[in-house]
C-alpha positions as a printed Julia matrix, in Angstrom:
283×3 Matrix{Float64}:
  19.74   -3.25  -49.7
  17.36   -4.6   -47.05
  17.03   -2.78  -43.72
  17.38   -4.91  -40.62
  14.55   -4.32  -38.14
  13.22   -5.92  -34.98
  10.5    -7.41  -37.16
  12.93   -9.32  -39.38
  15.77  -10.06  -36.92
  16.09  -13.08  -34.65
  14.53  -12.74  -31.2
  17.96  -12.38  -29.56
  18.25   -9.01  -31.28
  14.98   -7.79  -29.83
  14.76   -8.81  -26.15
  11.27   -9.14  -24.76
   9.89   -6.37  -22.56
   6.39   -6.84  -21.23
   4.21   -4.42  -19.33
   1.32   -5.51  -17.14
  -1.43   -3.45  -15.57
  -0.85   -3.57  -11.79
  -4.43   -4.64  -11.11
  -3.81   -7.71  -13.26
  -0.51   -8.7   -11.64
  -0.29   -7.28   -8.11
  -3.94   -6.68   -7.31
  -3.46   -8.07   -3.8
  -0.86   -5.42   -2.94
  -2.21   -3.3    -0.09
  -1.63   -0.03   -1.96
  -4.13   -1.23   -4.57
  -6.8    -1.73   -1.91
  -6.19    1.0     0.67
  -5.35    4.09   -1.4
  -6.82    6.24   -4.15
  -4.76    5.94   -7.33
  -4.24    9.41   -8.79
  -1.93    8.65  -11.72
   1.62    7.55  -12.51
   4.97    9.12  -13.36
   8.4     7.9   -14.49
  11.51    8.93  -12.56
  12.45    9.74   -8.97
  12.21   13.51   -9.47
   8.76   14.05  -11.1
   5.75   14.01   -8.8
   2.02   13.59   -9.2
   0.41   16.8    -7.93
  -2.85   15.87   -6.23
  -5.24   18.79   -5.75
  -7.66   18.93   -2.85
  -9.86   21.52   -1.12
  -9.97   22.38    2.56
 -13.63   23.3     2.89
 -14.75   26.65    4.18
 -17.68   26.73    6.63
 -21.19   27.37    5.35
 -23.47   29.72    7.32
 -27.1    30.74    7.68
 -28.04   34.06    6.09
 -31.23   36.04    6.73
 -33.63   36.7     3.91
 -32.52   39.64    1.8
 -29.16   39.97    3.57
 -25.82   39.88    1.79
 -24.16   36.45    1.82
 -20.69   36.55    3.32
 -17.92   35.34    1.05
 -16.24   32.06    1.87
 -12.6    31.29    1.25
 -11.92   27.57    0.82
  -8.24   26.65    0.6
  -7.12   25.15   -2.7
  -4.2    22.94   -1.75
  -2.14   20.03   -3.06
   0.07   17.17   -1.99
   3.01   15.85   -3.98
   3.26   12.13   -4.58
   6.84   11.07   -5.33
   7.55    7.56   -6.5
  10.31    4.99   -6.11
  11.08    1.9    -8.17
  10.92   -1.61   -6.74
  13.18   -3.94   -8.69
  14.31   -7.54   -8.94
  16.97   -9.04  -11.21
  17.25  -12.83  -11.58
  20.2   -14.57  -13.25
  19.81  -18.11  -14.53
  21.41  -20.37  -17.08
  20.01  -20.65  -20.58
  19.44  -24.34  -19.97
  17.39  -23.61  -16.85
  15.48  -20.86  -18.65
  14.34  -23.31  -21.33
  13.06  -25.93  -18.88
   9.33  -26.48  -18.73
   7.48  -24.29  -16.19
  10.57  -22.23  -15.32
   9.18  -19.01  -16.78
   5.8   -19.55  -15.1
   7.22  -20.32  -11.67
   9.71  -17.45  -11.85
   7.03  -14.96  -12.85
   4.97  -16.0    -9.82
   8.03  -15.71   -7.58
   8.79  -12.22   -8.9
   5.15  -11.19   -8.39
   5.27  -12.32   -4.76
   8.6   -10.59   -4.13
   7.49   -7.29   -5.63
   4.16   -7.38   -3.77
   5.88   -8.14   -0.46
   8.31   -5.24   -0.86
   5.49   -2.88   -1.87
   3.46   -3.84    1.21
   6.44   -3.34    3.52
   7.15    0.08    2.04
   3.51    1.24    2.03
   3.06    0.35    5.69
   6.4     0.73    7.48
   9.02    2.42    5.26
  11.08    4.93    7.24
  10.64    8.56    6.22
  13.35    9.76    3.81
  15.97   12.15    5.16
  15.73   15.59    3.52
  16.47   16.53    0.79
  15.56   13.0    -0.33
  11.87   12.5    -1.08
  11.83    8.79   -1.91
  11.02    6.12   -0.98
   8.03    7.78    0.7
   7.32    7.14    4.37
   5.1     4.21    5.25
   1.7     5.01    6.71
   2.69    4.42   10.35
   5.67    6.77    9.93
   3.85    9.73    8.39
   3.94   12.82   10.59
   0.64   14.08   11.91
  -1.39   10.87   11.94
  -3.51   10.1    14.99
  -1.98    7.81   17.62
  -4.53    5.61   19.31
  -2.01    4.07   21.7
  -2.28    0.51   22.94
  -5.44   -1.56   22.56
  -5.62   -4.07   25.4
  -8.29   -6.47   26.69
 -11.14   -4.73   24.86
 -11.8    -2.63   21.76
 -12.49    0.67   23.52
  -9.2     2.26   22.44
  -9.8     1.31   18.81
 -13.37    2.59   18.96
 -12.1     5.92   20.29
  -9.47    6.13   17.54
 -12.02    5.54   14.78
 -14.31    8.14   16.35
 -11.41   10.65   16.38
 -10.72   10.04   12.69
 -14.39   10.51   11.84
 -14.47   13.68   13.95
 -11.58   14.95   11.78
 -13.71   14.43    8.68
 -12.39   10.98    7.82
 -14.31    7.99    6.54
 -12.29    4.95    7.64
 -12.28    2.22    5.0
  -9.8    -0.39    6.26
  -8.02   -1.68    9.33
  -4.59   -3.13    8.57
  -2.87   -5.27   11.2
   0.0    -7.68   11.57
  -0.74  -11.39   12.04
   0.24  -11.16   15.72
  -2.03   -8.15   16.23
  -4.95  -10.0    14.66
  -4.22  -13.08   16.78
  -4.21  -10.96   19.95
  -7.5    -9.28   18.98
  -9.04  -12.7    18.38
  -8.02  -13.73   21.89
  -9.88  -10.88   23.59
 -12.68  -12.37   25.68
 -16.18  -11.06   26.37
 -15.43  -10.85   30.08
 -13.22  -11.94   32.94
 -13.07  -15.72   33.25
 -15.0   -16.06   29.97
 -13.78  -18.37   27.22
 -15.88  -16.67   24.54
 -13.99  -14.58   22.01
 -14.97  -10.92   21.79
 -14.83  -11.17   18.0
 -17.01  -14.27   17.78
 -16.34  -17.96   17.37
 -14.08  -17.43   14.36
 -14.89  -20.81   12.85
 -16.48  -19.6     9.62
 -15.17  -16.11    8.83
 -16.17  -15.35    5.24
 -14.48  -11.96    5.52
 -12.27  -10.51    8.22
 -14.07   -7.52    9.71
 -13.69   -5.47   12.86
 -16.03   -2.68   14.01
 -17.78   -3.0    10.64
 -14.56   -2.34    8.7
 -12.72   -4.86    6.48
  -9.47   -6.08    8.02
  -6.31   -6.66    5.99
  -3.8    -8.91    7.77
  -0.24   -8.57    6.45
   3.13   -9.79    7.64
   4.49   -6.53    6.22
   3.08   -4.75    9.27
   5.67   -4.92   12.04
   5.14   -6.39   15.5
   1.85   -5.84   17.27
   0.94   -2.75   15.27
  -2.05   -1.69   13.23
  -3.37    1.24   11.25
  -6.84    2.57   10.45
  -6.97    3.95    6.92
  -9.31    6.25    5.05
  -8.37    5.29    1.48
  -9.69    8.61    0.16
  -7.06   10.36    2.3
  -4.18    8.37    0.78
  -3.23    9.47   -2.74
  -1.02    7.1    -4.7
   0.79    6.88   -8.01
   1.1     3.4    -9.45
   2.87    2.52  -12.69
   2.87   -0.59  -14.82
   4.74   -3.72  -13.78
   7.55   -4.04  -16.33
   9.16   -7.42  -17.03
  12.08   -7.87  -19.41
  14.46  -10.7   -20.34
  17.81  -10.59  -22.13
  20.84  -12.78  -22.81
  23.14   -9.86  -23.6
  24.23   -8.76  -20.13
  25.48  -12.28  -19.37
  26.5   -13.08  -22.94
  29.93  -14.46  -22.01
  28.47  -17.01  -19.59
  25.44  -18.2   -21.58
  23.04  -16.96  -18.92
  19.74  -15.16  -19.06
  18.71  -12.05  -17.12
  15.12  -11.63  -15.98
  14.24   -8.15  -14.69
  11.11   -6.78  -13.06
  10.41   -3.17  -12.07
   7.4    -1.47  -10.49
   7.27    2.26   -9.76
   4.89    3.45   -7.06
   4.47    6.12   -4.41
   1.9     7.63   -2.04
   1.2    10.56    0.24
  -1.51   11.42    2.75
  -3.85   14.3     2.0
  -5.21   14.62    5.56
  -2.86   12.91    8.06
  -5.38   13.31   10.89
  -7.71   10.96    9.03
  -5.24    8.08    9.41
  -4.6     6.45   12.78
  -2.09    3.97   14.18
  -2.38    1.75   17.22
  -0.74   -1.22   18.87
  -2.32   -4.36   20.3
  -1.26   -5.73   23.67
  -1.49   -9.49   23.76
  -3.83  -10.73   26.51
  -2.27  -12.54   29.44
  -2.59  -16.27   29.05
  -4.67  -17.87   31.8
């Protein structure tokens, strides 16, 4: 007697489940650009344990003298993950229309990326004993607060200097669209019409104080954050997409599901800084 398998059965008996590498599908997500990916896990309880060393100081030693022992601290941070999901219900007839699958996949990609950006930047810290979803960067305890940047870039310059003084190597500035607009309106001087950031007519790349700028609507209000990506450890799983007619079998509908598990934590909070931008007074 023949054995029924997913290889010999009709497709309805083996619903599609596809996995995509995040860099292929959600490469524009901010977590992919402004963090160091340390691995991936499955489940809300497991964590990626990221090891790091707090350096001990080196010293001068005279010729022939005993070298004093150093004691660097071997430490770790735990990166817990949470799952971003979307479930779409549509009729079988709609599912079979030309371009439906393509357009829906693009819609799901945008939705998942948007939610990931919002969480990475502004997610509220979980209430203990919960550990997920992890706190967004501007809500992580211990990060530097640069206060309000107004009229000129002095406050932002001081914040970057403080991060570097803490051993950081800032890699990105992330701001909201309104923050970037306000920064672009800063003038070179009183009564001047010249923008402090240049003419702005042919920006090949958004940069500020020699750092690349990421502008995202996921950042709230007039806020911004300076990030050292080496200080942000992340865990990023595959983007999983599945379709099935079984859950809506009695209505002849199709279910399209997408999941993406990700998380992050900051190794050295004092190497990350937040700030706000005060919009200049209109003349």
